[in-house]
Rosetta silent file (secondary structure, phi, psi, omega in degrees, C-alpha in Angstrom):
SEQUENCE: XXXXXXXXXXXXXXXXXXXXXXXXXXXXXXXXXXXXXXXXXXXXXXXXXXXXXXXXXXXXXXXXXXXXXXXXXXXXXXXXXXXXXX
SCORE:     score description
SCORE:     0.000 S_00000001
   1 L     0.000  -46.857 -175.903  123.122   34.851   53.467 S_00000001
   2 H   -75.200  -12.715  177.376  124.749   37.965   52.024 S_00000001
   3 H   -69.677  -15.747  178.919  122.132   40.230   53.607 S_00000001
   4 H   -99.817   -0.242  178.852  123.923   39.657   56.932 S_00000001
   5 L   -78.907  135.197  178.264  127.388   40.447   55.568 S_00000001
   6 L  -130.124  131.251  178.060  128.793   43.764   56.730 S_00000001
   7 L   -90.205  122.261 -178.722  131.925   45.434   55.394 S_00000001
   8 L  -100.984  -11.726 -176.945  133.945   47.040   58.170 S_00000001
   9 L   129.477 -159.176 -179.454  136.907   48.262   56.169 S_00000001
  10 L  -129.274  166.415  176.918  140.315   46.847   55.474 S_00000001
  11 L  -140.206  152.462  178.200  143.433   46.017   57.425 S_00000001
  12 L  -107.459  134.501  178.530  147.066   45.682   56.449 S_00000001
  13 L   -76.685  126.071  179.946  149.100   42.690   57.554 S_00000001
  14 L   -82.564 -179.584 -176.469  152.140   43.839   59.504 S_00000001
  15 L   -63.270  -25.441  178.511  155.634   42.355   59.517 S_00000001
  16 L   -96.560   10.757  179.580  154.682   39.940   62.323 S_00000001
  17 L    81.152   11.900 -177.305  151.500   38.830   60.529 S_00000001
  18 L   -88.555  148.565  172.078  149.286   40.973   62.758 S_00000001
  19 L  -129.162  158.954  176.830  146.159   42.837   61.697 S_00000001
  20 L  -105.492  127.152  176.404  144.033   45.408   63.494 S_00000001
  21 L   -75.856  126.026 -178.162  140.318   44.696   63.746 S_00000001
  22 L   -54.674  144.792 -175.052  138.490   47.878   62.705 S_00000001
  23 H   -57.363  -39.655 -179.538  136.993   49.849   65.608 S_00000001
  24 H   -64.398  -38.485  177.940  133.416   49.583   64.268 S_00000001
  25 H   -65.695  -43.502  178.930  133.723   45.778   64.084 S_00000001
  26 H   -61.851  -40.223  179.700  135.076   45.631   67.639 S_00000001
  27 H   -67.499  -48.291 -178.756  132.200   47.802   68.854 S_00000001
  28 H   -61.007  -36.982 -174.463  129.488   45.861   66.979 S_00000001
  29 L  -101.048    5.897  178.383  130.843   42.511   68.141 S_00000001
  30 L    54.513   44.861  177.172  131.828   43.637   71.630 S_00000001
  31 L   -92.639  122.276 -177.171  135.449   42.601   71.138 S_00000001
  32 L  -120.002  162.933  177.393  137.621   44.032   73.867 S_00000001
  33 L   -53.212  132.468  179.070  141.321   43.965   74.698 S_00000001
  34 L    93.288  -14.712  177.365  142.250   40.538   76.053 S_00000001
  35 L   -64.642  144.163  175.517  139.344   38.698   74.396 S_00000001
  36 L   -88.325  138.412  175.668  140.288   35.419   72.734 S_00000001
  37 E  -125.909  152.599  177.447  139.440   35.009   69.075 S_00000001
  38 E  -108.460  132.998  179.991  139.504   31.956   66.844 S_00000001
  39 E  -114.819  121.563 -179.413  140.895   32.314   63.322 S_00000001
  40 E  -130.807  156.141  176.242  139.777   29.768   60.722 S_00000001
  41 E   -72.100  137.032  178.145  140.034   29.463   56.967 S_00000001
  42 L   -68.293  153.231  176.399  136.835   30.500   55.223 S_00000001
  43 L   -54.429  140.108  179.210  134.917   27.838   53.295 S_00000001
  44 L    71.063    9.227  175.959  136.459   27.341   49.843 S_00000001
  45 L    71.999 -174.009  175.733  139.651   29.101   50.987 S_00000001
  46 L    83.201    0.648 -179.377  140.770   32.545   50.015 S_00000001
  47 L  -168.774  177.310  179.391  140.021   34.214   53.320 S_00000001
  48 E  -123.666  152.580  171.399  139.850   34.045   57.082 S_00000001
  49 E  -119.856  137.323  178.934  137.021   34.160   59.572 S_00000001
  50 E  -116.364  122.523 -179.913  137.580   35.576   63.042 S_00000001
  51 E  -122.855  142.045  171.606  135.198   34.462   65.790 S_00000001
  52 E   -65.600  137.475 -176.881  135.108   35.374   69.447 S_00000001
  53 H   -58.076  -40.507 -179.165  136.032   32.239   71.376 S_00000001
  54 H   -67.707  -29.265  176.748  132.930   32.463   73.593 S_00000001
  55 H   -69.102  -40.106  178.171  130.733   32.711   70.485 S_00000001
  56 H   -62.893  -40.562  177.191  132.296   29.549   69.082 S_00000001
  57 H   -60.317  -40.198  178.706  131.552   27.774   72.375 S_00000001
  58 H   -65.879  -42.619  178.700  127.905   28.866   72.061 S_00000001
  59 H   -61.246  -42.873  179.128  127.722   27.628   68.457 S_00000001
  60 H   -63.427  -43.543  179.654  129.148   24.253   69.517 S_00000001
  61 H   -62.722  -42.547  178.647  126.643   23.954   72.382 S_00000001
  62 H   -64.924  -40.133  179.459  123.709   24.779   70.069 S_00000001
  63 H   -64.912  -43.943  178.822  124.946   22.276   67.489 S_00000001
  64 H   -61.861  -39.794  178.706  125.315   19.560   70.119 S_00000001
  65 H   -63.989  -42.637  179.111  121.777   20.243   71.364 S_00000001
  66 H   -66.297  -39.875  178.347  120.386   19.976   67.832 S_00000001
  67 H   -65.450  -38.386  177.261  122.323   16.775   67.194 S_00000001
  68 H   -62.383  -42.618  177.926  121.014   15.331   70.446 S_00000001
  69 H   -63.720  -41.692  178.447  117.461   16.158   69.390 S_00000001
  70 H   -63.585  -43.345 -179.967  118.090   14.597   65.975 S_00000001
  71 H   -62.234  -40.361  179.166  119.544   11.461   67.585 S_00000001
  72 H   -65.921  -40.963  177.598  116.490   11.108   69.824 S_00000001
  73 H   -61.880  -43.755  178.670  114.152   11.492   66.832 S_00000001
  74 H   -61.914  -40.960  179.082  116.123    8.837   64.930 S_00000001
  75 H   -63.649  -42.408  178.439  115.924    6.520   67.948 S_00000001
  76 H   -62.427  -40.039  178.281  112.153    7.051   68.156 S_00000001
  77 H   -65.065  -43.901  178.855  111.788    6.211   64.457 S_00000001
  78 H   -60.532  -42.291  179.452  113.884    3.058   64.877 S_00000001
  79 H   -64.749  -39.958  178.730  111.718    1.959   67.804 S_00000001
  80 H   -64.970  -40.179  179.259  108.527    2.599   65.808 S_00000001
  81 H   -64.795  -44.200  178.844  109.891    0.574   62.884 S_00000001
  82 H   -62.706  -40.103 -178.663  110.791   -2.338   65.155 S_00000001
  83 H   -63.829  -35.856 -178.372  107.384   -2.182   66.801 S_00000001
  84 H   -90.515   -1.377 -177.864  105.652   -2.380   63.406 S_00000001
  85 L    53.548   46.311  179.427  108.068   -5.084   62.139 S_00000001
  86 L   -89.224    0.000    0.000  108.853   -3.044   59.023 S_00000001
């Protein structure tokens, strides 16, 4: 997990609660002016995670597809159990 962590630098919170995303992070993640980002609390608290909104949509779609596949597998197992009267 930590092999994919990259440190981009630091930012200072301004008087309006704003931070600047470091230029290298914006370049690596293709974040451009006007892009929407989602800000969530990191697991276990103590930090924030910033995700591009379109990336979050992709993650949700992939998760839904995996859940659909899991649901179909569960349904197939239930049908097999009923068929075998287990």
